[in-house]
C-alpha atoms as one frame of an Amber mdcrd trajectory, in Angstrom:
protein
  -3.517   2.912  26.771  -1.852  -0.481  26.192   1.593  -0.748  27.755   3.011
  -2.093  24.486   2.784   1.427  23.062   4.486   3.077  26.016   7.273   0.569
  26.640   8.351  -0.016  23.040  10.229   2.312  20.738  10.721   2.561  16.990
  14.174   1.022  17.275  12.588  -2.264  18.373  11.049  -2.596  14.909  14.300
  -1.970  13.032  16.144  -5.065  14.236  16.970  -7.097  11.141  15.715  -4.443
   8.712  18.003  -3.945   5.683  19.625  -0.631   4.927  17.509   1.617   2.715
  18.861   2.353  -0.760  17.568   5.630  -2.167  15.750   5.437  -5.493  16.453
   8.699  -7.316  13.878  10.593  -9.363  16.197  10.549 -12.389  16.000   6.751
 -12.615  13.821   5.175 -15.295  10.373   3.612 -15.055  11.939   0.299 -16.062
  14.213   0.321 -13.005  11.318   1.447 -10.816   9.318  -1.635 -11.861  12.115
  -3.891 -10.646  12.469  -1.953  -7.383   8.726  -2.062  -6.677   8.753  -5.844
  -7.054  11.131  -6.007  -4.080   9.390  -3.342  -2.008   6.732  -3.387   0.707
   3.186  -2.068   0.252   3.697  -2.143  -3.529   5.576   1.166  -3.628   9.004
   2.776  -3.319  10.220   6.067  -1.888  11.616   8.480  -4.480  14.379  10.961
  -3.683  16.072  13.960  -5.245  19.791  13.720  -5.834  21.992  15.246  -3.159
  23.371  18.692  -3.861  27.074  19.082  -4.665  27.783  20.560  -1.217  26.604
  17.366   0.443  29.320  15.418  -1.323  32.107  17.685   0.006  32.061  16.599
   3.633  28.901  18.415   4.758  26.827  16.150   6.994  23.223  15.976   5.846
  20.830  16.661   8.701  17.275  15.431   9.013  15.729  18.594   7.585  17.930
  18.494   4.485  17.083  14.829   3.948  13.368  15.483   4.400  13.506  18.167
   1.709  15.040  15.683  -0.725  12.157  13.248  -0.332   9.743  13.496  -3.292
   6.987  10.944  -2.706   5.987   7.290  -2.964   5.666   5.634  -6.366   3.238
   2.705  -6.579   2.611   0.020  -9.164  -0.779   1.561  -9.933   0.902   4.904
 -10.711   3.176   3.204 -13.239   0.432   1.185 -14.929  -1.744   4.303 -15.226
   1.210   6.163 -16.785   1.993   3.376 -19.252  -1.677   3.240 -20.255  -1.503
   6.715 -21.798  -1.857   6.717 -25.567   1.587   8.225 -26.153   3.187   5.564
 -23.940   1.397   2.723 -25.703   2.576   4.056 -29.059   6.232   4.170 -27.952
   6.695   1.715 -25.102  10.487   1.722 -25.267  10.564   5.477 -24.701   7.964
   5.195 -21.915  10.047   2.619 -20.046  13.034   4.988 -20.144  11.030   7.935
 -18.778  12.427   9.291 -15.473  10.137   8.581 -12.537  10.061  12.305 -11.715
   7.414  12.531 -14.464   5.321   9.763 -12.906   5.498  10.054  -9.113   2.989
  12.304  -7.357   5.000  14.681  -5.129   3.970  14.462  -1.479   6.679  15.299
   1.027   4.454  14.551   4.033   4.343  10.771   3.461   7.726  10.211   5.138
   9.158  11.367   8.457  12.644  10.871   9.873  12.567   9.807  13.535  15.062
   8.784  16.198  15.328   5.088  17.159  14.288   6.089  20.698  10.954   7.504
  19.512   8.122   5.835  21.387   5.888   3.524  19.391   2.824   5.500  20.479
   4.251   8.633  18.854   5.096   6.739  15.663   1.510   5.470  15.503   0.220
   9.016  15.894   2.311  10.158  12.941   0.996   7.331  10.792  -2.575   8.101
  11.837  -1.971  11.619  10.537  -0.897  10.360   7.111   2.776   9.348   7.350
   3.392   6.077   5.443   7.125   5.604   5.994   9.428   6.213   8.933  13.101
   6.815   8.193  15.147   5.529  11.140  18.955   5.849  11.529  20.737   2.522
  11.803  22.733   2.582  15.033  25.851   0.651  15.934  24.997  -2.326  18.123
  21.300  -1.480  18.391  19.597  -4.294  20.270  16.310  -2.637  20.979  14.903
  -0.781  23.976  11.983  -3.029  24.859  12.067  -2.107  28.515   9.729  -0.466
  30.931  12.053   2.519  31.112  11.725   3.402  27.458   9.260   6.069  28.580
  12.352   7.794  29.976  13.968  10.095  27.446  17.430  11.571  28.060  17.041
  10.711  31.716  13.766  12.598  32.121  10.185  11.454  32.257   8.243  12.309
  29.137   5.363  14.673  29.717   1.938  13.038  29.719   3.560   9.637  29.180
   0.368   7.794  30.023  -2.078  10.099  28.290  -3.534   9.930  24.824  -1.292
   9.476  21.807  -2.386  12.807  20.389  -0.221  14.831  22.761   1.864  17.405
  20.906   4.386  17.338  23.753   5.071  13.676  23.119   5.679  14.237  19.436
   7.989  17.188  19.886  10.074  15.587  22.618  10.486  12.220  20.941  11.160
  13.265  17.369  13.114  16.497  17.529  15.717  15.805  20.216  18.523  13.370
  19.454  19.133  10.618  21.973  22.305   8.794  22.912  21.283   5.950  20.605
  21.136   8.205  17.552  24.492   9.815  18.335  26.126   6.486  17.558  24.228
   6.126  14.292  26.212   5.296  11.211  26.408   8.216   8.807  23.945   8.046
   5.921  22.715   4.570   6.920  18.984   4.301   7.454  16.225   1.751   7.339
  12.690   2.500   6.238   9.727   1.268   8.290   6.357   0.883   6.594   2.928
   0.575   8.155   3.054  -3.126   7.340   6.104  -3.423   9.615   4.163  -1.776
  12.436   1.093  -4.011  11.990   3.316  -7.102  11.800   4.893  -6.086  15.117
   1.519  -5.401  16.740   0.014  -8.734  15.723   2.599 -10.353  17.983   1.307
  -8.254  20.887  -2.414  -8.959  20.612  -2.615 -10.111  24.218  -1.547  -6.667
  25.420  -4.288  -5.076  23.295  -7.162  -7.190  24.669 -10.117  -7.050  24.345
  -9.863  -4.969  21.138  -8.472  -7.718  18.845 -11.531  -9.913  19.412 -13.988
  -7.072  18.806 -15.683  -6.818  15.420 -14.574  -4.121  13.024 -18.171  -2.941
  12.919 -18.260  -2.424  16.699 -14.911  -0.621  16.637 -16.227   1.721  13.956
 -13.172   1.420  11.704 -14.948   0.535   8.446 -14.287   3.371   6.012 -17.379
   3.995   3.843 -15.568   6.546   1.664 -14.086   4.108  -0.795 -13.682   4.646
  -4.547 -15.549   2.436  -6.995 -16.203   2.035 -10.686 -18.983   0.073 -12.371
 -17.840  -2.993 -14.272 -19.379  -1.799 -17.542 -17.323   1.418 -17.640 -13.925
   1.703 -19.306 -11.156   0.578 -16.967  -9.206   3.726 -17.869 -11.761   5.756
 -15.921 -10.223   4.334 -12.751  -6.916   6.004 -13.645  -8.380   9.488 -14.051
  -8.025  10.225 -10.349  -6.104   7.635  -8.375  -6.938   7.417  -4.655  -3.960
   7.709  -2.308  -4.877   5.588   0.705  -5.597   2.869   0.008  -4.453   3.034
  -3.613  -7.364   0.953  -4.852 -10.627   1.217  -6.759 -13.386  -1.345  -6.275
 -14.982  -2.741  -9.439 -18.673  -3.214  -8.701 -21.961  -4.276 -10.224 -25.177
  -2.483  -9.331 -27.853  -4.810  -7.975 -31.584  -4.414  -8.535 -32.023  -3.017
  -5.022 -29.423  -0.290  -5.620 -26.668  -1.925  -3.597 -23.263  -2.722  -5.062
 -21.596  -6.099  -5.391 -17.804  -6.147  -5.560 -16.334  -8.347  -8.305 -12.721
  -7.178  -8.227 -10.384  -4.263  -7.737  -7.855  -2.173  -9.632  -5.144  -1.530
  -7.092  -1.449  -1.218  -6.363  -1.682  -4.468  -4.394  -3.019  -6.487  -7.347
  -0.606  -4.887  -9.812   2.411  -5.210  -7.514   4.199  -8.005  -9.373   2.208
  -8.033 -12.593   3.243  -7.634 -16.222   3.122  -3.830 -16.328   2.935  -3.314
 -20.104   0.222  -5.926 -20.573  -1.730  -4.436 -17.661  -1.352  -0.956 -19.168
  -2.773  -2.130 -22.510  -5.689  -3.795 -20.734  -6.358  -0.687 -18.634  -6.526
   1.436 -21.775  -8.640  -0.919 -23.908 -10.892  -3.042 -21.692 -13.850  -2.407
 -19.457 -13.289  -2.520 -15.716 -15.117  -5.858 -15.505 -13.005  -7.385 -18.257
  -9.850  -6.065 -16.628 -10.459  -7.759 -13.286 -12.345 -10.883 -14.382 -10.538
 -11.758 -17.586 -11.227 -12.137 -21.270 -10.406 -15.087 -23.498  -7.815 -15.130
 -26.266 -10.371 -15.778 -29.013 -12.503 -12.850 -27.883  -9.729 -10.240 -27.758
  -8.000 -11.441 -30.933 -10.446  -9.284 -32.885  -9.453  -6.088 -31.124  -5.997
  -6.492 -29.560  -2.518  -6.417 -31.123  -0.098  -9.301 -31.135   2.286  -9.404
 -28.195   5.534 -11.224 -27.679   7.800 -11.650 -24.697  10.730  -9.260 -24.335
  13.285 -10.400 -21.755  15.176  -7.096 -21.733  12.558  -5.314 -19.660  12.242
  -7.804 -16.816   9.190  -9.144 -14.984   8.126 -10.939 -18.227   6.967  -7.655
 -19.740   5.024  -7.820 -23.005   5.723  -5.360 -25.799   4.509  -4.872 -29.372
   5.795  -7.733 -31.514   7.497  -6.016 -34.484   9.037  -9.337 -35.513  11.368
  -9.614 -32.503  10.435 -13.234 -31.974   8.986 -15.835 -34.361   6.631 -16.994
 -31.597   3.711 -14.589 -31.206   0.661 -14.905 -29.013  -2.590 -13.052 -28.749
  -3.229 -10.854 -25.732  -5.069 -12.420 -22.841  -5.804 -10.822 -19.501  -4.152
 -13.860 -17.946  -0.852 -12.379 -19.128  -1.348  -9.509 -16.695  -0.605 -12.015
 -13.963  -3.967 -11.991 -12.192  -5.172 -15.467 -12.902  -4.470 -19.087 -12.121
  -4.667 -21.896 -14.690  -8.252 -22.721 -13.863 -10.846 -22.588 -16.678 -12.311
 -19.130 -17.227 -15.130 -17.518 -19.115 -15.670 -14.163 -20.729 -16.993 -11.245
 -18.734 -20.574 -10.607 -19.768 -21.244 -14.289 -20.421 -20.489 -15.711 -17.021
 -20.252 -13.820 -13.736 -18.245 -16.468 -11.925 -15.055 -15.204 -10.302 -11.640
 -16.693 -10.750 -10.492 -17.579  -7.266  -6.938 -16.597  -8.018  -5.187 -13.245
  -7.844  -8.204 -11.605  -9.483 -10.492 -12.222  -6.492 -10.760  -9.190  -4.187
  -9.692  -9.671  -0.584 -12.833  -9.380   1.525 -14.051  -9.805   5.073 -17.401
  -9.465   6.830 -18.623  -6.634   9.037 -18.629  -9.160  11.892 -14.976 -10.131
  11.362 -12.715  -9.482  14.320  -9.906  -6.949  14.188  -7.331  -9.700  14.773
  -8.683 -11.726  11.851  -8.548  -8.718   9.539  -4.961  -7.924  10.553  -3.868
 -11.524   9.983  -5.655 -11.689   6.636  -4.010  -8.510   5.372  -0.534  -9.561
   6.467  -0.825 -13.055   5.004  -1.766 -11.593   1.624   0.678  -8.659   1.853
  -2.304  -6.368   1.227  -2.679  -2.723   2.175  -6.452  -2.996   2.632  -9.385
  -5.362   2.750 -12.900  -4.797   1.404 -15.783  -5.219   3.855 -19.015  -6.902
   2.785 -22.336  -7.494   4.499 -22.575 -10.404   6.900 -25.329 -11.902   4.803
 -25.621 -11.578   1.060 -23.530 -12.030  -2.028 -20.427  -9.807  -1.697 -22.477
  -6.640  -1.112 -19.876  -3.942  -0.519 -20.011  -1.906   2.700 -16.619  -0.222
   2.927 -12.894  -0.780   3.226 -10.404  -1.226   6.062  -6.818  -0.149   5.476
  -3.717   0.406   7.558  -4.929   3.818   8.679  -8.164   2.383  10.074  -6.317
  -0.417  11.891  -3.947   2.053  13.548  -6.944   4.030  14.776  -8.533   0.848
  16.111  -5.541  -0.471  18.059  -5.032   2.843  19.844  -8.644   3.050  20.984
  -9.411   2.797  24.658 -11.206  -0.537  25.250 -14.818  -0.337  26.298 -16.730
  -2.875  28.343 -18.810  -4.835  27.913 -18.293  -5.769  24.259 -21.722  -6.019
  22.611 -22.625  -8.678  20.108 -21.334  -8.204  16.587 -23.551  -6.053  14.488
 -23.432  -5.110  10.870 -23.358  -1.608   9.430 -24.302  -0.114   6.124 -22.247
   2.283   4.049 -21.811   3.409   0.502 -18.819   4.415  -1.597 -17.791   7.244
  -3.874 -18.443   6.047  -7.387 -16.212   7.302 -10.173 -18.345   9.133 -12.693
 -17.585   9.559 -16.371
């Protein structure tokens, strides 16, 4: 086990992190869109309002706070909600809908931990499905990046140098308050995401050697159980059952040999800072291929309504014209925010990809773990699609945060064999 996991604690990752502001479930979708634009991983944590007793001097403990957590709301959740027929008919009402009607409740996605919790235990929680760590902000916290961080309350942790799956480690580190947490400011917390953890680990690649230079194929972290939809199907089919991790559906074309070529994706990452109302209309009315590759103004003018900009919503949202502005424009998938200003062509006429925001983030089966981590962080992506080493974007699988966390905690093996490719197939969404 790499020493970086044993000698670092969660508090080391909180230095410089801003205080978390709770987003309540009674807030509107419109406010959620603004909050998501400033969030990490394209999603925000949603909370229930505190009970009246908690405003009368009663200190809220970790269990009470955990019970108030509802789930994580992503940009894909909102676009799928706005794409419903009733929302498209009355967009103003849809934007004022409380997020409690949109977010998928899942209380297990967040865990409150002490700043003195070892990094290895935090990684184990995230490997088991936790996406956010709620950490108390302590007075004068300067980190505990010392060899003696494996000491807890003056005692050696049990099995400190064993595997990260030890239940003793989890119970000791997370359930007992340390001296650092006793000085924590009341009701002041910061929220750590998996991106924060990966960003910290990429600065410690030397301590993880030789794993970072190993191929993702050799490490066995390529997930073949991805979700996909054929480009010819309605894009709305992708919203029937949204995958949780990663929150993404690959848009593929079936080749003559039965393999699938990836041409784009419908995901929380791509929709993070998009025009939500325009994206919702496109999701409801276009094919998956048109949604990700684009359609021209003159093509959609026959079947799409007029749109005009409405500055009251924010994020350059597009709403039904209704004479609000004398300057109208026809819908174009460029207005979703996917595309650059490069010339484009209609899906079905030309298969060329726009190399802008519409292009899926891909790597090869022979790519190293370090390269994949750097690529994901540079694009602020939650995942990366894996294609064959040779061939034209033939899809093999996906690597997300969960797979990377599994990889970095693996015991290194020697010698490292030559890179080799692997084959896998996805779960196609059926109509």
